[in-house]
N, CA, C and O atoms as a GROMACS GRO file, in nm:
protein
  200
    1UNK      N    1  -0.198  -0.434  -0.663
    1UNK     CA    2  -0.281  -0.510  -0.753
    1UNK      C    3  -0.346  -0.412  -0.851
    1UNK      O    4  -0.405  -0.312  -0.811
    2UNK      N    5  -0.335  -0.441  -0.976
    2UNK     CA    6  -0.398  -0.358  -1.080
    2UNK      C    7  -0.549  -0.380  -1.077
    2UNK      O    8  -0.597  -0.492  -1.059
    3UNK      N    9  -0.622  -0.273  -1.095
    3UNK     CA   10  -0.768  -0.279  -1.098
    3UNK      C   11  -0.814  -0.243  -1.238
    3UNK      O   12  -0.795  -0.130  -1.284
    4UNK      N   13  -0.873  -0.340  -1.306
    4UNK     CA   14  -0.925  -0.316  -1.441
    4UNK      C   15  -1.054  -0.234  -1.433
    4UNK      O   16  -1.114  -0.221  -1.326
    5UNK      N   17  -1.094  -0.180  -1.545
    5UNK     CA   18  -1.220  -0.106  -1.552
    5UNK      C   19  -1.336  -0.196  -1.510
    5UNK      O   20  -1.427  -0.153  -1.440
    6UNK      N   21  -1.332  -0.322  -1.553
    6UNK     CA   22  -1.440  -0.416  -1.521
    6UNK      C   23  -1.444  -0.446  -1.370
    6UNK      O   24  -1.552  -0.451  -1.311
    7UNK      N   25  -1.327  -0.465  -1.310
    7UNK     CA   26  -1.322  -0.491  -1.165
    7UNK      C   27  -1.369  -0.368  -1.088
    7UNK      O   28  -1.446  -0.380  -0.993
    8UNK      N   29  -1.324  -0.250  -1.128
    8UNK     CA   30  -1.366  -0.128  -1.061
    8UNK      C   31  -1.518  -0.114  -1.066
    8UNK      O   32  -1.580  -0.077  -0.966
    9UNK      N   33  -1.578  -0.142  -1.179
    9UNK     CA   34  -1.724  -0.131  -1.192
    9UNK      C   35  -1.793  -0.233  -1.103
    9UNK      O   36  -1.894  -0.202  -1.041
   10UNK      N   37  -1.740  -0.355  -1.096
   10UNK     CA   38  -1.798  -0.456  -1.009
   10UNK      C   39  -1.791  -0.413  -0.862
   10UNK      O   40  -1.885  -0.437  -0.786
   11UNK      N   41  -1.681  -0.349  -0.823
   11UNK     CA   42  -1.668  -0.301  -0.684
   11UNK      C   43  -1.768  -0.189  -0.657
   11UNK      O   44  -1.830  -0.186  -0.550
   12UNK      N   45  -1.784  -0.097  -0.750
   12UNK     CA   46  -1.880   0.012  -0.735
   12UNK      C   47  -2.022  -0.043  -0.724
   12UNK      O   48  -2.103   0.009  -0.646
   13UNK      N   49  -2.053  -0.148  -0.799
   13UNK     CA   50  -2.188  -0.204  -0.802
   13UNK      C   51  -2.217  -0.300  -0.686
   13UNK      O   52  -2.330  -0.348  -0.673
   14UNK      N   53  -2.118  -0.329  -0.601
   14UNK     CA   54  -2.139  -0.422  -0.490
   14UNK      C   55  -2.240  -0.365  -0.391
   14UNK      O   56  -2.243  -0.244  -0.367
   15UNK      N   57  -2.324  -0.452  -0.334
   15UNK     CA   58  -2.421  -0.405  -0.235
   15UNK      C   59  -2.349  -0.357  -0.109
   15UNK      O   60  -2.244  -0.411  -0.074
   16UNK      N   61  -2.403  -0.257  -0.040
   16UNK     CA   62  -2.342  -0.203   0.081
   16UNK      C   63  -2.372  -0.293   0.200
   16UNK      O   64  -2.454  -0.259   0.286
   17UNK      N   65  -2.306  -0.405   0.204
   17UNK     CA   66  -2.316  -0.502   0.314
   17UNK      C   67  -2.188  -0.584   0.313
   17UNK      O   68  -2.106  -0.567   0.223
   18UNK      N   69  -2.170  -0.671   0.410
   18UNK     CA   70  -2.054  -0.760   0.409
   18UNK      C   71  -2.056  -0.844   0.283
   18UNK      O   72  -2.162  -0.892   0.241
   19UNK      N   73  -1.940  -0.863   0.221
   19UNK     CA   74  -1.930  -0.936   0.095
   19UNK      C   75  -1.822  -1.042   0.106
   19UNK      O   76  -1.711  -1.013   0.150
   20UNK      N   77  -1.855  -1.165   0.067
   20UNK     CA   78  -1.755  -1.272   0.058
   20UNK      C   79  -1.690  -1.265  -0.079
   20UNK      O   80  -1.759  -1.253  -0.180
   21UNK      N   81  -1.557  -1.272  -0.082
   21UNK     CA   82  -1.486  -1.273  -0.210
   21UNK      C   83  -1.391  -1.392  -0.214
   21UNK      O   84  -1.351  -1.444  -0.110
   22UNK      N   85  -1.356  -1.433  -0.333
   22UNK     CA   86  -1.256  -1.537  -0.354
   22UNK      C   87  -1.152  -1.483  -0.450
   22UNK      O   88  -1.183  -1.446  -0.563
   23UNK      N   89  -1.028  -1.479  -0.404
   23UNK     CA   90  -0.916  -1.440  -0.488
   23UNK      C   91  -0.849  -1.566  -0.539
   23UNK      O   92  -0.830  -1.661  -0.464
   24UNK      N   93  -0.813  -1.566  -0.665
   24UNK     CA   94  -0.739  -1.678  -0.723
   24UNK      C   95  -0.602  -1.623  -0.762
   24UNK      O   96  -0.590  -1.539  -0.851
   25UNK      N   97  -0.501  -1.672  -0.694
   25UNK     CA   98  -0.365  -1.624  -0.715
   25UNK      C   99  -0.305  -1.684  -0.841
   25UNK      O  100  -0.355  -1.784  -0.893
   26UNK      N  101  -0.198  -1.624  -0.888
   26UNK     CA  102  -0.134  -1.670  -1.012
   26UNK      C  103  -0.098  -1.817  -1.008
   26UNK      O  104  -0.106  -1.885  -1.111
   27UNK      N  105  -0.060  -1.869  -0.894
   27UNK     CA  106  -0.024  -2.009  -0.882
   27UNK      C  107  -0.143  -2.102  -0.869
   27UNK      O  108  -0.125  -2.224  -0.858
   28UNK      N  109  -0.265  -2.047  -0.870
   28UNK     CA  110  -0.386  -2.128  -0.862
   28UNK      C  111  -0.443  -2.139  -0.722
   28UNK      O  112  -0.553  -2.190  -0.704
   29UNK      N  113  -0.369  -2.092  -0.621
   29UNK     CA  114  -0.417  -2.096  -0.484
   29UNK      C  115  -0.537  -2.002  -0.469
   29UNK      O  116  -0.539  -1.895  -0.528
   30UNK      N  117  -0.637  -2.043  -0.390
   30UNK     CA  118  -0.752  -1.958  -0.367
   30UNK      C  119  -0.749  -1.905  -0.224
   30UNK      O  120  -0.704  -1.973  -0.132
   31UNK      N  121  -0.797  -1.784  -0.207
   31UNK     CA  122  -0.807  -1.720  -0.076
   31UNK      C  123  -0.949  -1.666  -0.063
   31UNK      O  124  -0.991  -1.580  -0.141
   32UNK      N  125  -1.022  -1.716   0.035
   32UNK     CA  126  -1.157  -1.667   0.063
   32UNK      C  127  -1.149  -1.564   0.174
   32UNK      O  128  -1.075  -1.582   0.270
   33UNK      N  129  -1.225  -1.456   0.160
   33UNK     CA  130  -1.217  -1.349   0.257
   33UNK      C  131  -1.352  -1.279   0.269
   33UNK      O  132  -1.428  -1.269   0.173
   34UNK      N  133  -1.381  -1.232   0.390
   34UNK     CA  134  -1.501  -1.152   0.414
   34UNK      C  135  -1.460  -1.006   0.418
   34UNK      O  136  -1.372  -0.968   0.496
   35UNK      N  137  -1.522  -0.924   0.336
   35UNK     CA  138  -1.495  -0.782   0.330
   35UNK      C  139  -1.608  -0.710   0.404
   35UNK      O  140  -1.726  -0.732   0.378
   36UNK      N  141  -1.570  -0.624   0.497
   36UNK     CA  142  -1.668  -0.554   0.581
   36UNK      C  143  -1.749  -0.450   0.507
   36UNK      O  144  -1.709  -0.399   0.403
   37UNK      N  145  -1.864  -0.420   0.563
   37UNK     CA  146  -1.961  -0.328   0.502
   37UNK      C  147  -1.901  -0.190   0.476
   37UNK      O  148  -1.928  -0.131   0.371
   38UNK      N  149  -1.820  -0.138   0.567
   38UNK     CA  150  -1.762  -0.004   0.548
   38UNK      C  151  -1.661  -0.004   0.434
   38UNK      O  152  -1.651   0.094   0.360
   39UNK      N  153  -1.586  -0.112   0.420
   39UNK     CA  154  -1.491  -0.122   0.308
   39UNK      C  155  -1.566  -0.128   0.176
   39UNK      O  156  -1.528  -0.062   0.080
   40UNK      N  157  -1.672  -0.207   0.171
   40UNK     CA  158  -1.753  -0.218   0.049
   40UNK      C  159  -1.811  -0.082   0.013
   40UNK      O  160  -1.810  -0.043  -0.104
   41UNK      N  161  -1.861  -0.008   0.112
   41UNK     CA  162  -1.916   0.125   0.086
   41UNK      C  163  -1.807   0.219   0.034
   41UNK      O  164  -1.834   0.304  -0.051
   42UNK      N  165  -1.685   0.205   0.082
   42UNK     CA  166  -1.574   0.291   0.037
   42UNK      C  167  -1.538   0.264  -0.109
   42UNK      O  168  -1.494   0.355  -0.178
   43UNK      N  169  -1.556   0.142  -0.156
   43UNK     CA  170  -1.526   0.110  -0.296
   43UNK      C  171  -1.601   0.203  -0.391
   43UNK      O  172  -1.547   0.247  -0.492
   44UNK      N  173  -1.726   0.232  -0.356
   44UNK     CA  174  -1.807   0.320  -0.443
   44UNK      C  175  -1.738   0.455  -0.458
   44UNK      O  176  -1.730   0.509  -0.568
   45UNK      N  177  -1.689   0.510  -0.347
   45UNK     CA  178  -1.623   0.640  -0.352
   45UNK      C  179  -1.488   0.631  -0.422
   45UNK      O  180  -1.453   0.718  -0.501
   46UNK      N  181  -1.411   0.526  -0.393
   46UNK     CA  182  -1.276   0.512  -0.447
   46UNK      C  183  -1.277   0.491  -0.599
   46UNK      O  184  -1.199   0.552  -0.671
   47UNK      N  185  -1.365   0.402  -0.646
   47UNK     CA  186  -1.360   0.360  -0.786
   47UNK      C  187  -1.462   0.429  -0.878
   47UNK      O  188  -1.460   0.408  -0.999
   48UNK      N  189  -1.550   0.512  -0.822
   48UNK     CA  190  -1.642   0.585  -0.909
   48UNK      C  191  -1.579   0.717  -0.949
   48UNK      O  192  -1.488   0.768  -0.884
   49UNK      N  193  -1.630   0.771  -1.057
   49UNK     CA  194  -1.581   0.902  -1.100
   49UNK      C  195  -1.647   1.008  -1.012
   49UNK      O  196  -1.770   1.010  -0.999
   50UNK      N  197  -1.567   1.095  -0.954
   50UNK     CA  198  -1.624   1.203  -0.873
   50UNK      C  199  -1.559   1.332  -0.904
   50UNK      O  200  -1.594   1.435  -0.845
   0.00000   0.00000   0.00000
């Protein structure tokens, strides 16, 4: 999945706690998912400039 600059910034800015997300697939199907606190914390490291 391609990550745009805007999406990367949103991931970096996410609070370090469990986060509910909704993905909307190309066909219009939605997928709701709970992302764990450690994964959310990793986004900051992965998508920020270091």
